[in-house]
C-alpha positions as CSV (number, residue, x, y, z in Angstrom):
1,X,4.6,-14.2,-5.2
2,X,1.7,-17.1,-4.9
3,X,3.1,-18.9,-1.4
4,X,2.7,-14.6,-0.1
5,X,-1.2,-14.3,-1.6
6,X,0.1,-12.4,-4.9
7,X,-1.3,-12.6,-8.0
8,X,1.1,-11.0,-10.5
9,X,2.6,-13.5,-11.9
10,X,2.2,-17.3,-12.7
11,X,4.8,-19.7,-14.8
12,X,3.5,-18.4,-17.4
13,X,5.5,-15.2,-17.4
14,X,7.5,-13.7,-17.1
15,X,8.8,-16.3,-19.3
16,X,11.9,-17.3,-21.0
17,X,11.5,-14.6,-24.3
18,X,10.1,-12.1,-22.3
19,X,13.8,-12.5,-19.9
20,X,15.9,-12.9,-23.1
21,X,13.8,-9.9,-25.3
22,X,15.0,-7.5,-21.9
23,X,18.3,-8.6,-22.2
24,X,18.7,-8.5,-26.3
25,X,17.3,-4.2,-25.6
26,X,19.3,-4.0,-23.1
27,X,17.2,-3.1,-20.9
28,X,17.5,-5.9,-17.8
29,X,19.7,-4.2,-15.4
30,X,21.3,-7.1,-12.5
31,X,22.0,-6.1,-9.1
32,X,24.5,-8.0,-7.3
33,X,27.5,-10.5,-7.5
34,X,25.3,-13.6,-7.7
35,X,22.1,-12.4,-9.4
36,X,20.0,-11.0,-6.1
37,X,17.8,-8.9,-8.4
38,X,16.9,-7.7,-11.4
39,X,14.9,-5.5,-12.8
40,X,13.9,-4.0,-16.4
41,X,13.7,-0.6,-17.5
42,X,12.9,0.9,-21.0
43,X,12.0,4.2,-21.9
44,X,9.8,5.7,-24.3
45,X,8.6,9.3,-24.9
46,X,10.3,11.3,-21.9
47,X,8.7,8.4,-19.5
48,X,11.0,6.2,-18.0
49,X,9.0,2.3,-17.2
50,X,10.6,-0.1,-13.7
51,X,8.9,-3.4,-15.2
52,X,10.0,-6.8,-13.3
53,X,11.7,-5.8,-10.2
54,X,12.8,-9.4,-8.8
55,X,14.8,-9.6,-5.4
56,X,16.1,-13.1,-4.8
57,X,14.0,-14.9,-1.9
58,X,17.3,-15.1,0.3
59,X,17.9,-10.9,0.1
60,X,13.5,-10.5,0.5
61,X,12.5,-7.9,3.4
62,X,16.0,-6.5,3.7
63,X,15.6,-3.3,1.4
64,X,17.3,-4.4,-1.8
65,X,14.3,-3.2,-3.2
66,X,14.3,-0.4,-2.1
67,X,17.8,0.5,-2.7
68,X,17.4,-0.3,-6.8
69,X,14.8,2.0,-7.0
70,X,16.2,4.7,-5.2
71,X,19.3,3.6,-7.5
72,X,16.5,4.5,-10.6
73,X,15.3,7.1,-9.3
74,X,18.7,8.9,-8.8
75,X,19.7,7.3,-12.4
76,X,17.0,9.2,-14.2
77,X,16.9,12.3,-12.6
78,X,19.7,13.2,-14.0
79,X,19.3,12.6,-17.8
80,X,17.5,15.7,-19.0
81,X,15.2,14.1,-21.5
82,X,13.0,12.4,-18.6
83,X,10.0,14.1,-17.3
84,X,8.9,10.9,-15.4
85,X,9.4,7.2,-14.2
86,X,6.1,4.8,-14.4
87,X,6.2,1.6,-12.4
88,X,2.9,-0.6,-12.4
89,X,1.7,-3.8,-10.1
90,X,-1.2,-5.8,-9.1
91,X,-3.1,-4.5,-6.5
92,X,-2.6,-7.8,-4.1
93,X,1.2,-6.7,-4.0
94,X,1.1,-4.5,-0.5
95,X,5.3,-5.2,-0.1
96,X,5.6,-3.1,-3.4
97,X,2.0,-1.1,-2.8
98,X,3.6,0.3,0.4
99,X,7.4,0.2,-1.1
100,X,6.6,2.5,-4.3
101,X,4.7,5.1,-2.1
102,X,7.1,5.6,0.8
103,X,9.2,6.5,-2.1
104,X,6.8,9.1,-3.3
105,X,5.8,7.6,-6.8
106,X,1.8,8.3,-6.4
107,X,-0.9,6.1,-7.5
108,X,-2.0,7.8,-10.6
109,X,-4.6,4.8,-12.4
110,X,-6.3,1.2,-12.0
111,X,-6.5,-1.5,-15.0
112,X,-7.0,-4.8,-16.2
113,X,-4.4,-5.7,-18.2
114,X,-5.2,-7.3,-21.2
115,X,-4.4,-10.9,-21.9
116,X,-4.3,-11.3,-18.2
117,X,-7.3,-10.3,-16.8
118,X,-6.8,-13.9,-14.7
119,X,-4.5,-11.3,-12.7
120,X,-6.9,-9.0,-11.6
121,X,-6.2,-5.0,-11.3
122,X,-2.8,-3.2,-11.6
123,X,-2.0,-0.2,-10.0
124,X,0.2,2.1,-12.3
125,X,2.5,4.4,-10.3
126,X,4.0,7.9,-11.1
127,X,6.9,9.2,-10.1
128,X,7.0,13.3,-11.4
129,X,10.7,15.0,-12.2
130,X,10.9,18.4,-11.2
131,X,11.5,20.6,-14.7
132,X,13.9,22.3,-13.0
133,X,17.3,20.3,-13.8
């Protein structure tokens, strides 16, 4: 990410403890036989949060991130208690910004993340789910 000019993560985040917590809480979804990609999914009060979407460099630009997000959208749209899906990214992460907007996520706010101000501004996107299920 750093080589691409994306200032979202560094060597301290996400760290081993963050990933272990994702595993312990059964929130880490793994894709591919060789752990080609992973993403953290959490649910709180009718909202699904998508975090830490990572695709192996050998699989980038092959549509895997799009596949993962569409998979999440399809699964979460079938959950009766879920009314929206949110994902955040750094303003420097142009590829994910383009991807989520192409999937009809709507930018809803910009913010600085507490303790990570050195990374600059983040954008939160929301995907509203129809209440007509």
